[in-house]
MARVEX-268238 format. One record per residue: residue in one letter; x, y negated, z of N, C-alpha, C, O, CB in turn. Coordinates in steps of 0.2 Angstrom, whole numbers, padded with zeros to 4 digits, always signed. Atoms other than C-alpha are relative to their C-alpha. Glycine has a CB too. Layout:
residues N
AXYZXYZXYZXYZXYZ/...
This chain:
residues 291
M+0004+0006+0000+0000+0000+0000+0004-0006+0000+0009-0007+0004-0005+0000+0006/V-0003+0006+0000+0006-0017-0004-0004-0006+0003-0009-0007+0001+0002-0002-0008/L+0003+0005-0003+0002-0031+0007+0002-0007-0003+0008-0009-0003+0001+0000+0008/L-0001+0006+0003+0000-0047-0002-0002-0006+0004-0008-0007+0006-0004-0001-0007/L+0001+0006-0004+0002-0063+0008+0000-0006-0004+0004-0007-0008+0006-0001+0006/V+0001+0006+0004-0005-0079+0001+0000-0006+0004-0004-0006+0009-0006+0001-0005/S+0000+0007-0004-0001-0096+0008-0005-0005-0003-0004-0007-0009+0007-0002+0001/C+0004+0004+0003-0015-0107+0006+0001-0007+0003+0001-0008+0009-0008+0002+0001/R+0000+0007-0003-0014-0126+0008-0005-0004-0003-0007-0004-0009+0007-0003-0002/S+0005+0004+0002-0028-0138+0007+0003-0006-0004+0008-0008-0003-0005-0002+0006/A-0002+0005+0004-0027-0151-0006+0000-0007+0004-0004-0008+0008-0004-0001-0007/P+0000+0006-0004-0022-0168+0001-0006-0004-0002-0008-0005-0007+0006-0004-0002/V+0006+0004+0001-0037-0179+0004+0003-0007-0002+0007-0010+0001-0004-0001+0007/P-0002+0006+0002-0035-0195-0006-0002-0006+0005-0007-0006+0007-0003-0002-0007/A+0001+0005-0004-0034-0211+0004-0006-0004-0003-0006-0005-0009+0006-0004+0001/A+0005+0004+0003-0049-0222+0003+0003-0007-0002+0008-0009+0001-0005-0002+0006/P-0003+0006+0003-0046-0237-0008-0001-0006+0005-0006-0007+0009-0004-0002-0006/A+0000+0006-0004-0042-0253+0002-0005-0005-0002-0006-0006-0008+0007-0003+0000/L+0005+0005+0001-0055-0266+0004+0003-0007+0000+0007-0008+0004-0006+0001+0005/R-0003+0007+0000-0052-0284-0001-0006-0004+0001-0012-0003+0000+0003-0001-0007/D+0005+0005-0002-0062-0299+0004-0001-0005-0006+0004-0009-0008+0003-0004+0006/F+0001+0005+0006-0070-0308-0011-0006-0005+0003-0011-0003+0006-0003+0005-0006/R+0004+0005-0001-0079-0324-0009-0005-0002-0005-0003-0003-0011+0004-0007+0002/G+0005+0001+0005-0095-0327-0018-0006-0004+0002-0007-0006+0008-0003+0007-0002/V+0006+0004-0001-0111-0337-0020-0006+0004-0003-0005+0007-0009+0001-0007-0003/I+0006-0004+0002-0129-0329-0022-0005-0005+0000-0006-0009+0004-0001+0006+0005/H+0006+0004+0002-0144-0338-0029+0002-0006-0003+0002-0012+0000-0004-0001+0007/V-0003+0006+0004-0138-0350-0042-0004+0000-0007-0006+0005-0010+0007+0001-0002/H+0005+0002+0006-0149-0358-0056+0004-0003-0006+0009-0008-0004-0006-0003+0002/S-0003+0004+0005-0144-0364-0073-0005-0003-0005-0011-0003-0003+0005+0005-0005/F+0005+0003+0004-0153-0372-0088-0005+0005-0002-0010+0003-0005+0004-0003-0006/H+0005-0005+0002-0162-0356-0091-0006-0001+0005-0012+0002+0003+0003+0007+0001/S+0006+0001-0004-0173-0361-0076-0003-0006-0001+0000-0011-0004+0003+0000+0008/H+0004+0006+0001-0187-0373-0077+0002-0007+0004+0001-0012+0002-0007+0001+0001/D-0002+0006-0005-0179-0384-0063+0007-0001+0000+0009-0004+0005-0003+0002+0007/S-0007+0001+0000-0161-0385-0068+0002-0001-0007-0001+0001-0012+0004+0006+0003/R-0003+0002+0006-0151-0392-0082+0008+0002+0000+0011+0001-0005-0001-0007-0002/G-0007-0002-0001-0134-0385-0076+0002+0005-0006-0001+0009-0008+0001+0003+0006/T-0003-0004+0005-0122-0376-0088+0004+0005+0003+0006+0004+0009+0003-0004-0006/Y-0004-0005-0003-0112-0361-0086+0007-0002+0001+0011-0001+0005+0000+0007-0004/E-0007+0003-0001-0096-0371-0089+0000-0004+0006+0006-0004+0009+0001-0004-0006/E+0000+0004-0006-0101-0382-0075+0001+0004+0006+0004+0003+0011-0006-0005+0001/I+0000-0005-0006-0104-0367-0063+0007+0003+0000+0010+0003+0006-0005+0005-0001/L-0007-0002+0000-0087-0360-0068+0005-0005+0003+0009-0003+0007+0002+0003-0007/A-0005+0005-0003-0078-0376-0065-0001-0001+0007+0004-0001+0011-0001-0007-0004/A+0001+0000-0007-0086-0377-0048+0003+0006+0004+0006+0005+0009-0007-0001+0002/C-0003-0006-0003-0081-0359-0044+0007-0001+0001+0010+0001+0006-0003+0006-0004/K-0008+0000+0000-0063-0362-0049+0002-0005+0005+0007-0004+0009+0002-0002-0007/K-0002+0005-0004-0062-0378-0039-0001+0002+0008+0003+0001+0012-0005-0006-0001/R+0001-0002-0007-0069-0370-0023+0002+0007+0002+0001+0010+0007-0008+0000+0001/G-0002-0006-0001-0061-0353-0025-0005+0006+0001-0004+0010+0005+0004+0000+0007/I+0005-0005+0000-0076-0343-0028+0002+0006-0005+0004+0005-0010-0007-0003-0002/D-0002-0006+0004-0073-0325-0034-0006+0003-0004-0005+0005-0010+0002+0005+0004/F+0006-0003+0003-0091-0320-0039-0006-0004+0001-0006-0008+0006-0001+0007+0002/V+0006+0004+0000-0107-0328-0043-0006+0004-0002-0006+0007-0008+0000-0007-0004/C+0006-0004+0002-0124-0320-0043-0006-0005-0003-0008-0009+0001-0003+0004+0006/M+0004+0004+0003-0135-0329-0056-0008+0002+0001-0009+0008+0001+0001-0001-0007/T+0007-0002-0002-0154-0329-0051-0005-0005-0003-0009-0008+0000-0001+0000+0007/D+0004+0005+0003-0163-0340-0064-0007+0003+0000-0009+0009+0001+0002-0001-0007/H+0007-0001+0001-0182-0341-0064-0001+0003-0007+0002+0000-0012-0005-0006+0001/P+0001-0003+0007-0188-0330-0079-0003-0005-0005-0008-0008-0003-0004+0006+0000/P+0002+0005+0005-0189-0342-0094-0007+0002-0002-0009+0007-0004+0004-0001-0006/K+0006+0000+0002-0207-0345-0099+0000+0003-0007+0003+0000-0011-0004-0006+0001/G+0001-0002+0007-0212-0335-0115+0005+0005-0001+0004+0009-0006+0001-0006-0004/D-0005-0005+0001-0196-0324-0114+0003+0001+0006+0009-0001+0007+0005-0003-0006/P-0003-0001-0007-0193-0318-0096+0007+0003+0000+0010+0003+0005-0005+0004+0004/G-0006-0004+0000-0178-0308-0102+0006-0004-0003+0012-0002-0003+0000+0006-0004/R-0005+0004+0004-0168-0322-0111+0006-0002+0005+0011-0001+0002-0003-0007-0002/S-0005+0001-0004-0158-0327-0096+0005+0006+0001+0011+0005+0002-0002-0004+0006/L-0003-0006-0001-0153-0309-0093+0004+0002-0006+0010+0005-0005-0004+0005+0002/R-0003-0002+0006-0148-0307-0111+0006-0005-0002+0011-0003-0004-0005+0000-0006/E-0005+0006+0002-0139-0324-0114+0005-0002+0005+0010-0005+0004-0004-0005-0003/G-0004+0002-0006-0132-0327-0097+0007+0003+0000+0007+0009-0002-0004+0000+0007/W-0006-0003-0001-0114-0324-0093+0000+0006+0004-0004+0006+0009+0005-0005+0002/R-0001-0006-0004-0109-0307-0087+0007+0002+0000+0010+0002-0005-0005+0006-0002/G-0007-0002+0000-0093-0300-0081+0005-0005+0002+0003-0011+0004+0002+0003-0007/L-0005+0005-0001-0076-0309-0079+0000-0006-0005+0001-0005-0011+0006+0003+0001/H-0002+0006+0004-0074-0327-0085+0005-0004+0003+0003-0007+0008-0007-0004-0002/D-0005+0004-0003-0058-0335-0082+0001+0002+0008+0002-0002+0012-0001-0008+0000/G-0001-0003-0007-0056-0324-0066-0006+0000+0005-0005+0002+0010+0005-0004+0003/V+0006+0000-0005-0074-0327-0059-0005+0005-0003-0006+0005-0009-0003-0007+0000/L+0005-0006+0002-0086-0312-0060-0007-0003+0000-0009-0006+0006+0001+0006+0005/F+0007+0002+0001-0104-0317-0066-0004+0007+0000-0003+0011-0003-0001-0004-0006/I+0005-0006+0000-0118-0305-0061-0007-0003-0001-0009-0008+0002+0000+0003+0007/Q+0007+0003+0002-0135-0308-0068-0005+0003+0004-0005+0009+0007-0002+0002-0008/G+0005-0002-0004-0151-0307-0059-0006-0005-0001-0006-0009-0006+0001+0000+0008/A+0006+0004+0001-0168-0316-0057-0003-0002+0007-0003+0003+0012-0005+0003-0005/E+0004+0002-0006-0178-0325-0044-0008+0000-0002-0010-0003-0007+0002-0007+0003/Y+0007-0001+0002-0197-0320-0044-0004-0004+0005-0002-0005+0011-0002+0007+0000/G+0004+0004-0004-0211-0330-0037-0003+0003+0006-0006+0000+0010-0006-0002-0004/D+0002-0003-0006-0215-0317-0024+0005+0001+0006+0005+0005+0010-0003+0007-0001/Q-0006+0000-0005-0199-0321-0014+0004+0006+0000+0007+0008+0005-0003-0001+0007/I-0005-0006+0001-0190-0306-0021+0005-0002-0005+0003-0004-0011-0004+0007-0002/M-0006+0002+0004-0173-0309-0029+0003+0007-0002+0005+0011+0002+0005-0005+0003/A-0004-0006+0002-0165-0296-0040+0007-0002-0002+0008-0006-0006-0004+0003-0006/L-0007+0000+0002-0146-0294-0042+0002+0006-0004+0001+0011-0002+0004-0001+0006/G-0003-0006+0004-0138-0284-0056-0005+0004-0004-0004+0009-0006+0003+0005+0005/I+0005-0003+0005-0153-0281-0067+0002-0002-0007+0005-0007-0008-0007-0002+0002/R-0001+0002+0007-0153-0281-0086-0006-0001-0004-0006-0004-0009+0004+0006-0003/E+0006+0001+0003-0171-0281-0090-0005-0003+0005-0005-0002+0011-0003+0007-0002/P+0005+0003-0005-0185-0292-0083-0005+0005+0003-0006+0010+0000-0004-0006-0004/I+0005-0004-0004-0197-0285-0070-0006-0003+0001-0007-0009+0003+0004+0002+0006/S+0006+0002-0002-0215-0287-0069-0003+0005+0005-0001+0011+0005-0005+0000-0007/S+0002-0004-0005-0225-0280-0055-0007-0002+0003-0008-0008+0002+0005+0001+0006/R+0006+0002-0003-0241-0280-0045+0000-0001+0007-0004-0003+0011-0006+0005-0001/S-0002+0001-0007-0233-0280-0028+0007-0001+0001+0011+0001-0003-0003+0006+0004/R-0007+0000-0002-0217-0283-0019+0003+0007+0000+0009+0008-0002+0001-0004+0007/R-0002-0007+0000-0215-0265-0016+0002+0003-0007+0007+0006-0008-0005+0005+0004/E-0001-0002+0007-0217-0261-0034+0006-0003-0003+0010+0000-0007-0006-0001-0004/R-0006+0003+0003-0204-0274-0039+0006+0002+0003+0011+0003-0001-0001-0008+0001/I-0007-0003-0003-0191-0268-0027+0001+0007-0003+0007+0008-0004-0001+0001+0008/E-0002-0007+0003-0193-0250-0034+0003-0001-0007+0007+0003-0008-0007+0004+0000/K-0002+0001+0007-0191-0257-0051+0007-0003+0000+0011-0001-0005-0004-0004-0004/I-0007+0003+0000-0175-0267-0046+0005+0006+0001+0010+0007-0002+0000-0005+0006/H-0004-0005-0002-0168-0251-0038+0001+0005-0006+0006+0008-0007-0002+0004+0006/A+0000-0004+0006-0172-0241-0054+0005-0002-0005+0008+0002-0009-0007+0001-0003/Q-0006+0002+0005-0160-0252-0064+0006-0001+0004+0011-0003+0001-0002-0007-0002/G-0006+0000-0003-0147-0250-0051+0002-0007+0004+0007-0008+0006+0006+0001-0004/G+0000+0007-0002-0150-0268-0044-0001+0000+0008-0002+0005+0011-0004-0004-0003/V+0001+0001-0007-0150-0275-0026-0006-0005+0001-0007-0010-0003+0006-0003+0003/A+0006+0004-0001-0167-0282-0020+0001-0004+0007+0002-0001+0012-0006+0004+0001/I-0001+0004-0006-0165-0297-0008-0007-0005+0001-0010-0007-0004+0006-0005-0002/V+0005+0005-0002-0179-0307+0001+0002-0007+0000+0007-0008+0004-0004+0002+0006/C-0002+0007+0000-0177-0325-0003-0005-0005+0002-0011-0003+0002+0002-0003-0008/H+0004+0005-0003-0185-0340+0005-0005+0004+0005-0011+0004+0005-0005-0003-0005/P+0004-0004-0005-0191-0329+0020-0005-0004+0004-0010-0001+0006+0005+0004+0004/E+0005+0005-0004-0199-0344+0028-0007+0000-0004-0012-0002-0001+0003-0007+0001/E+0006+0001+0004-0212-0343+0014-0004+0007-0001-0009+0007-0003+0002-0002-0007/V+0003-0007+0000-0216-0324+0016-0005+0000+0006-0003+0000+0012+0005+0006+0001/D+0006+0001-0006-0233-0324+0026-0002+0008+0002-0005+0008+0006-0006-0003-0003/D+0002-0006-0001-0235-0305+0025+0006+0005-0001+0008+0006-0007-0006+0003-0004/W-0006-0004+0000-0220-0293+0029-0002+0007-0001+0002+0012+0001+0005-0001+0006/N+0002-0007+0001-0230-0277+0025+0003+0003-0006-0001+0005-0010-0008+0000+0001/F-0003-0003+0005-0218-0271+0013+0007+0002+0002+0010+0000+0007+0001-0004-0007/D-0007-0002-0002-0201-0262+0014+0004+0002-0006+0002+0002-0012-0001+0007+0005/G-0004-0002+0005-0187-0255+0004+0006-0005-0003+0010-0003-0006-0004+0002-0006/F-0005+0005+0002-0177-0272+0001+0006+0001+0004+0006+0004+0009-0003-0007+0001/D-0006-0001-0003-0159-0272+0004+0003-0005+0005+0006-0004+0009+0005+0001-0006/G-0003+0006-0004-0156-0289+0012-0005-0005+0000-0010-0005-0004+0006-0002-0002/M+0004+0006+0000-0163-0306+0015+0004-0006+0001+0010-0005+0004-0005+0000+0006/E-0004+0007-0001-0157-0324+0015-0001-0002+0007-0007-0003+0010-0003-0005-0005/I+0000+0003-0007-0153-0329+0033+0001-0007+0000+0000-0011+0004+0005+0004+0005/W-0001+0007+0001-0149-0346+0026-0002-0001-0007+0000+0002-0012+0008-0002+0001/N+0002+0002+0007-0157-0355+0011+0001-0008+0000-0003-0011+0004-0007+0002-0002/T-0002+0007+0000-0150-0372+0007-0007-0004-0002-0008-0010+0001+0005-0002-0005/H+0005+0004+0002-0166-0378-0001-0005-0001+0005-0008-0006+0006-0004+0004-0006/A+0005+0000-0006-0177-0373+0014+0003-0006+0005-0001-0009+0008+0000+0006+0003/I-0003+0005-0005-0165-0384+0025-0001-0007-0002-0003-0011+0001+0007+0001+0001/F+0001+0007+0003-0167-0399+0013-0007-0002+0001-0009-0007+0001+0003+0000-0007/K+0007+0001-0001-0186-0397+0014-0001-0002+0007-0005-0007+0008-0004+0006-0002/E+0001+0003-0007-0185-0399+0033+0003-0007+0000+0000-0011+0004+0004+0005+0004/L-0003+0007+0000-0174-0414+0030-0005-0005-0002-0005-0011+0000+0007-0001-0003/L+0005+0004+0003-0187-0422+0019-0006-0002+0005-0009-0007+0004-0003+0003-0006/S+0005+0001-0005-0199-0421+0034+0002-0005+0006-0002-0006+0010-0003+0006+0003/D-0003+0005-0006-0188-0432+0045+0003-0006-0004+0009-0006-0005+0006+0004+0004/P-0002+0006+0004-0187-0449+0036+0007-0003+0003+0011-0006-0001-0005-0005+0000/K-0006+0003-0004-0174-0456+0049+0007+0004-0002+0012+0001-0004-0001+0000+0007/A-0006-0004+0002-0162-0441+0046+0002+0000-0007+0008+0000-0009-0001+0007+0003/L-0002+0001+0008-0164-0442+0027+0003-0006-0002+0008-0006-0006-0007+0001-0003/L-0003+0006+0001-0160-0460+0027+0007+0000+0002+0012-0003-0002-0004-0006+0003/Q-0007+0000-0002-0144-0457+0037+0004+0004-0005+0010+0002-0006+0000+0003+0007/A-0004-0004+0004-0139-0443+0026+0001-0003-0007+0007-0003-0010-0004+0007-0001/L-0001+0003+0006-0142-0453+0010+0005-0006+0000+0009-0007-0004-0007-0003-0002/K-0005+0005-0001-0132-0468+0017+0007+0003+0000+0012+0000-0003-0001-0004+0006/L-0006-0003-0001-0118-0456+0021+0003+0003-0007+0009+0003-0008+0000+0005+0005/A-0001-0004+0006-0119-0447+0004+0004-0005-0005+0008-0002-0009-0006+0002-0003/R-0004+0005+0004-0113-0463-0005+0007+0000+0001+0011-0002-0004-0004-0007+0000/E-0007+0001-0002-0097-0463+0004+0004+0007+0001+0010+0008-0001+0001-0004+0006/D-0003-0006-0002-0094-0445+0009-0006+0006-0001-0009+0007+0004+0002+0000+0007/L+0005-0005+0001-0105-0432+0001+0000+0006+0004-0005+0009+0006+0000+0002-0008/E-0001-0006-0004-0097-0417+0009-0002-0001+0008-0005+0003+0011+0007+0002+0000/G+0002+0002-0007-0100-0426+0026-0007+0000+0001-0010+0002+0006+0003-0006+0002/A+0007+0001+0000-0118-0429+0022-0003+0007+0000-0008+0009+0004-0003-0003-0006/W+0002-0007-0001-0120-0410+0019+0001+0003+0007-0003+0007+0009+0003+0004-0006/M-0002-0003-0006-0112-0406+0035-0006-0002+0006-0007+0001+0010+0006-0003+0003/T+0005+0002-0005-0126-0416+0044-0007+0004+0000-0010+0004+0005-0002-0007-0002/V+0006-0005+0000-0139-0403+0038+0001+0007+0003-0003+0011+0003-0003+0000-0007/L-0001-0006-0002-0130-0389+0045-0002+0002+0007-0001-0002+0012+0008+0001+0000/R+0003-0002-0007-0140-0381+0059-0001+0008+0000-0001+0011-0005-0006-0004+0001/R+0001-0007+0000-0143-0364+0065-0007+0002-0002-0012-0001+0000+0001+0003+0008/P+0006-0002+0003-0157-0355+0055-0004+0004+0005-0005+0010+0004+0001+0003-0007/E+0003-0004-0005-0167-0350+0070-0005+0005-0002-0005+0011+0000-0003-0005+0005/K+0005-0005+0002-0182-0342+0062+0002+0005-0004+0000+0011-0003-0006-0004-0004/N-0003-0005+0004-0173-0333+0049+0004+0005+0004+0004+0011+0003+0004-0003-0006/L-0004-0004-0004-0161-0326+0062-0004+0005+0004-0002+0010+0005+0005-0004+0004/A+0005-0004-0004-0175-0320+0073-0003+0005-0004-0004+0011-0002-0005-0005+0003/K+0003-0005+0004-0183-0311+0059+0005+0005-0002+0004+0011-0002-0003-0003-0007/W-0006-0005+0001-0166-0303+0054+0001+0004+0005+0001+0010+0004+0006-0004-0002/D-0001-0004-0006-0164-0297+0071-0005+0005+0001-0004+0011+0003+0001-0004+0006/E+0006-0004-0001-0181-0290+0072+0000+0006-0005-0001+0012-0003-0007-0004-0001/L+0000-0005+0006-0179-0281+0055+0006+0005+0002+0005+0011+0000+0001-0003-0006/N-0006-0004-0001-0162-0274+0060-0001+0005+0006+0003+0009+0007+0006-0004+0001/K+0001-0005-0006-0169-0265+0076-0003+0006-0003-0003+0011+0000-0005-0003+0005/V+0003-0006+0004-0178-0253+0063+0005+0003-0005+0006+0009-0005-0006-0002-0003/R-0005-0002+0005-0165-0252+0049+0005-0006-0002+0003-0011+0000-0004+0003-0006/R-0005+0005+0002-0150-0261+0042-0003-0004-0006-0005-0002-0011+0006+0003-0002/V+0002+0005+0005-0156-0277+0032+0006-0005+0000+0008-0008+0005-0006-0003+0002/V-0006+0004+0001-0141-0286+0025-0001-0007+0000-0006-0009-0004+0004+0002-0006/G+0001+0008+0001-0140-0305+0028+0005-0003-0004+0011-0002-0004+0001-0002+0007/I-0004+0004+0005-0134-0316+0014-0002-0007+0001-0007-0009+0003-0001+0003-0007/A+0002+0007+0001-0133-0334+0011-0003-0002-0007+0000+0001-0012+0007-0005+0001/G+0003+0002+0006-0144-0342-0002+0002-0007-0002-0001-0012+0001-0008+0001+0000/N-0002+0006+0002-0135-0356-0010-0005-0004-0004-0006-0010-0003+0006+0000-0005/D+0005+0003+0004-0150-0360-0021+0002-0006-0003-0001-0012-0003-0006-0002+0005/A-0003+0006+0004-0140-0371-0032-0003-0001-0006-0004+0003-0010+0008+0001-0001/H+0004+0002+0006-0149-0381-0045+0004-0006-0004+0003-0007-0010-0007-0002+0001/Q-0002+0006+0003-0139-0397-0048-0005-0004-0003-0005-0006-0009+0006+0001-0005/N+0006+0003+0003-0155-0406-0050-0003-0006+0004-0008-0008+0003-0006+0005-0002/T+0003+0005-0004-0157-0418-0036+0004-0007+0000+0010-0007+0003+0000+0003+0008/N-0003+0006+0001-0153-0436-0039-0004-0005+0004-0010-0007+0002+0001-0003-0007/V+0004+0005-0004-0159-0449-0026+0004-0007+0000+0010-0007+0003-0001+0003+0007/M-0002+0007+0000-0156-0468-0028+0007+0000-0003+0012-0003-0001+0001-0002+0008/G-0006+0001+0003-0142-0465-0040+0005+0005+0002+0011+0005-0001+0002-0006-0001/V-0005-0004-0003-0133-0452-0030-0002+0008-0001-0007+0010+0000+0001-0001+0008/Q+0001-0007+0001-0131-0434-0036+0001+0004+0006+0007+0005+0008+0004+0003-0006/L-0001-0002-0007-0134-0425-0020+0002+0008+0000+0005+0010+0005-0007+0000+0004/D-0002-0007+0000-0131-0407-0026+0004+0003-0006+0002+0007-0009-0007+0004+0001/P-0005-0003+0006-0117-0405-0039+0002+0007+0002+0003+0008+0008+0006-0005-0001/Y-0002-0007-0001-0112-0387-0041+0006+0000+0005+0007+0005+0009+0001+0003-0006/D-0006+0000-0004-0095-0391-0033-0001-0001+0007+0004+0001+0011+0006-0004-0003/V+0002+0000-0007-0103-0395-0017-0005+0005+0002-0003+0009+0007-0004-0007+0001/S+0005-0005-0002-0118-0383-0016+0003+0007-0001+0000+0011+0003-0006+0000-0004/L-0003-0007+0000-0107-0368-0021+0006+0000+0005+0009+0006+0006+0003+0001-0007/G-0006+0000-0005-0093-0373-0008-0002+0000+0007+0002+0001+0012+0005-0005-0002/F+0003+0002-0007-0104-0377+0007+0000+0007+0004+0002+0007+0010-0007-0003+0000/V+0001-0006-0004-0109-0359+0012+0001+0006-0005-0001+0005-0011-0007+0000+0003/T-0002-0006+0005-0103-0342+0004-0002+0006+0003-0002+0007+0010+0007-0001-0002/T+0000-0007-0003-0106-0324+0006+0006+0004-0002+0007+0005-0008-0007+0003-0003/H-0006-0004+0001-0091-0314+0007-0002+0008+0000-0006+0010+0004+0006-0001+0005/V+0000-0007+0000-0090-0295+0002+0006+0003+0001+0012+0000-0001-0004+0002-0006/L-0006-0004-0001-0077-0282+0007-0001+0006-0005-0005+0010-0004+0001+0002+0007/A+0000-0005+0005-0075-0272-0009+0006+0002-0003+0012-0001-0001-0004-0003-0006/E-0006-0003+0003-0063-0261-0018+0003-0004-0005+0010-0005-0006-0001+0007-0002/E-0002+0004+0006-0062-0272-0033-0005-0005-0002-0010-0005+0000+0002+0005-0006/L+0004+0005+0003-0069-0287-0042-0004+0002-0006-0002+0000-0011+0003-0007-0001/T+0004-0002+0005-0082-0278-0052-0007-0001+0002-0009-0001+0008+0002+0007-0003/E+0007+0000-0002-0101-0279-0053-0002+0006+0004-0006+0005+0010-0005-0001-0006/E+0002-0006-0004-0103-0261-0047+0003-0001+0007-0001+0001+0012+0003+0006-0003/A-0003+0000-0007-0091-0264-0032-0003-0005+0004-0004-0004+0010+0007-0001+0000/V+0003+0005-0003-0099-0280-0027-0007+0002+0003-0009+0001+0008+0000-0007-0004/L+0007-0002-0002-0117-0274-0027+0000+0006+0005-0004+0006+0009-0003+0002-0007/R+0000-0005-0005-0112-0258-0018+0002-0003+0007-0001+0000+0012+0006+0005-0002/A-0002+0003-0007-0103-0268-0004-0006-0004+0003-0007-0003+0009+0005-0005-0001/L+0006+0004-0002-0119-0279-0003-0005+0005+0003-0008+0004+0009-0004-0004-0005/K+0004-0005-0003-0130-0263-0001+0002+0003+0006-0002+0004+0011-0001+0005-0006/E-0003-0003-0006-0119-0256+0012+0001-0004+0006+0003-0002+0011+0006+0004-0002/G-0001+0004-0005-0118-0271+0022+0007-0003+0002+0008-0005+0007-0003+0002+0006/R-0007+0003-0001-0100-0275+0020+0001-0007-0003+0004-0009-0008+0005+0005-0004/A+0000+0007+0002-0103-0293+0019-0001-0005+0006-0003-0002+0012-0006-0001-0005/Y+0001+0005-0005-0104-0309+0030-0001-0007-0003+0002-0008-0009+0006+0000+0005/V+0002+0007+0002-0110-0327+0028+0005-0005+0004+0006-0004+0010-0007-0002+0002/A-0005+0005-0003-0097-0341+0031-0002-0007-0003-0003-0008-0009+0007+0002-0002/F+0000+0008+0001-0099-0360+0032+0007-0002-0001+0010-0004+0004-0005-0003+0005/E-0008+0001+0001-0082-0363+0024+0002-0007+0003+0008-0008+0005+0001+0000-0007/W-0003+0007-0002-0081-0382+0028+0000-0001+0008+0003-0005+0011-0005-0005-0002/V+0000+0000-0007-0083-0377+0047+0006+0004+0002+0009+0004+0008-0006+0002+0003/A-0005-0005-0002-0069-0364+0046+0006-0003+0003+0008-0009+0000+0002+0004-0006/P-0006+0002-0003-0054-0367+0057+0006-0001-0005+0006+0004-0009+0003+0004+0006/E-0005+0001+0005-0039-0374+0047+0005+0007+0000+0007+0009+0005+0004-0006+0002/G-0005-0005+0001-0028-0360+0040-0003+0007+0000+0000+0012-0002+0005+0000+0006/T+0003-0006+0000-0041-0346+0041-0002+0002-0007-0003+0008-0009-0006+0000+0004/G+0002-0001+0007-0047-0348+0023-0007+0003+0000-0009+0006-0005+0005+0005-0004/G+0007-0002-0001-0064-0342+0029+0000+0008+0000-0006+0011-0001-0004-0002-0006/A+0000-0008+0001-0058-0323+0028+0000+0003+0007+0005+0001+0011+0005+0002-0004/V+0000-0004-0006-0062-0312+0043-0001+0007-0002-0007+0010-0002-0005-0002+0006/T+0001-0007+0003-0059-0294+0037-0002+0005+0005-0004+0010+0004+0007+0002-0003/T+0002-0005-0005-0062-0286+0054-0008+0000+0000-0010+0004+0004+0002-0003+0007/V+0007-0001+0000-0081-0288+0050-0002+0007-0002-0008+0008+0000-0003-0005-0004/V+0002-0006+0001-0081-0271+0044-0002+0004+0006-0007+0008+0006+0006+0004-0004/E+0002-0003-0007-0081-0265+0062-0004-0004+0005-0005-0001+0010+0007+0003+0003/A+0003+0004-0005-0089-0279+0070-0008+0001+0000-0011+0002-0005+0001-0007-0002/L+0007+0000-0001-0107-0279+0077-0002-0007-0003+0002-0012-0003-0002+0001+0007/R+0002+0006+0002-0118-0293+0071+0000-0005+0005-0003-0004+0011-0007+0000-0003/E-0001+0006-0005-0113-0309+0080+0001-0006-0003+0004-0006-0009+0005+0002+0005/E-0002+0007+0003-0111-0327+0077+0006-0003+0003+0008-0002+0009-0006-0005+0002/V-0006+0003-0002-0095-0335+0077+0000-0008-0001-0002-0010-0006+0007+0002-0004/T+0001+0007+0000-0095-0354+0081+0006-0004+0001+0011-0001+0004-0005-0002+0005/V-0006+0004-0001-0082-0368+0080-0003-0007+0001-0007-0010-0002+0004+0000-0007/G+0002+0007-0002-0085-0384+0089-0008+0000+0001-0011-0006-0001+0002-0005-0004/G+0007+0000+0000-0103-0379+0092-0004+0001-0006-0010+0002-0006-0003-0006+0003/R+0003-0002+0006-0107-0376+0074+0001+0007-0002+0006+0010-0001+0003-0005-0006/P+0000-0007+0002-0111-0359+0066+0006+0000-0006+0006-0004-0010-0006+0002-0003/W-0005-0001+0006-0096-0353+0055-0002+0006-0003-0002+0006-0009+0007+0000+0003/I+0001-0006+0003-0099-0335+0052-0006+0004+0003-0007+0004+0009+0006+0005+0001/Y+0005-0005-0002-0114-0323+0053+0002+0007-0003+0002+0008-0009-0007-0002-0002/R-0003-0006+0002-0108-0305+0053-0006+0005-0001-0011+0004+0002+0005+0003+0005/N+0005-0005+0001-0119-0290+0047+0001+0005+0005+0006+0007+0007+0000+0002-0007/P-0001-0005-0005-0123-0276+0058+0003+0006-0003+0004+0007-0009-0007+0002+0002/R-0004-0006+0002-0114-0259+0057-0004+0006+0002-0009+0005+0007+0007+0000+0002/G+0002-0006-0003-0119-0241+0059-0008+0002-0001-0010+0006+0003+0001+0000+0007/R+0007-0002+0001-0137-0241+0053-0001+0003-0007-0007+0005-0008-0005-0006+0001/
């Protein structure tokens, strides 16, 4: 009898790819929306100026041809900036990473169709959602710039002060509207007790507000004020959307960030959701882990 001894070695397990911190903006409108005249060239220039790595376009579906912005809008890398196409729908559901327009009879159906295209479904303008009896969405805006400005319009004194400051220091004027989004954060916390709901910032950039001769929302301001960082393997649409779905993301108010940080806090992969403040102002909102 011959005894055959075989030495078995398990194949080495490949190391997980390193995650990188990419800075992005979500909820951006161009001339394809009825309420904006901004061009892709202007958006790209603002992204380059502010060090933005990716931008999620969310135009309102053009009347008569709801798929035009998805077909004609930029997609992929343009001078180092990744463009991801999407759309904002009137039922407060925002689609990221879709290629075809979506019609639906309910929010639930729209979310299912977004996922069928491999996209990410985000609740936008959560303050306008009067019935949360739907599920399946991947995340929500914990900050929406447009909503904050609507609040400002209801306070004539604060609005006048901001307008006076804007003539001399536009970025400083924007800082005056920075406040903790109490209602959105409360809803976010409530939802995360049941399952993970990813919090993102809605820049809601239009470049369409001119008051008393002052352009209050040029892209280079509205795209630099607040950003959504993702921790992803690479700067591709697939990797960025996967990071968002998995909650490898955090919201940063960059103009508040302590000098020298660059707004990057890579430890958020392991961090529980908590708020980081600087001088009493919110700087970072981290996403929850482990759900």
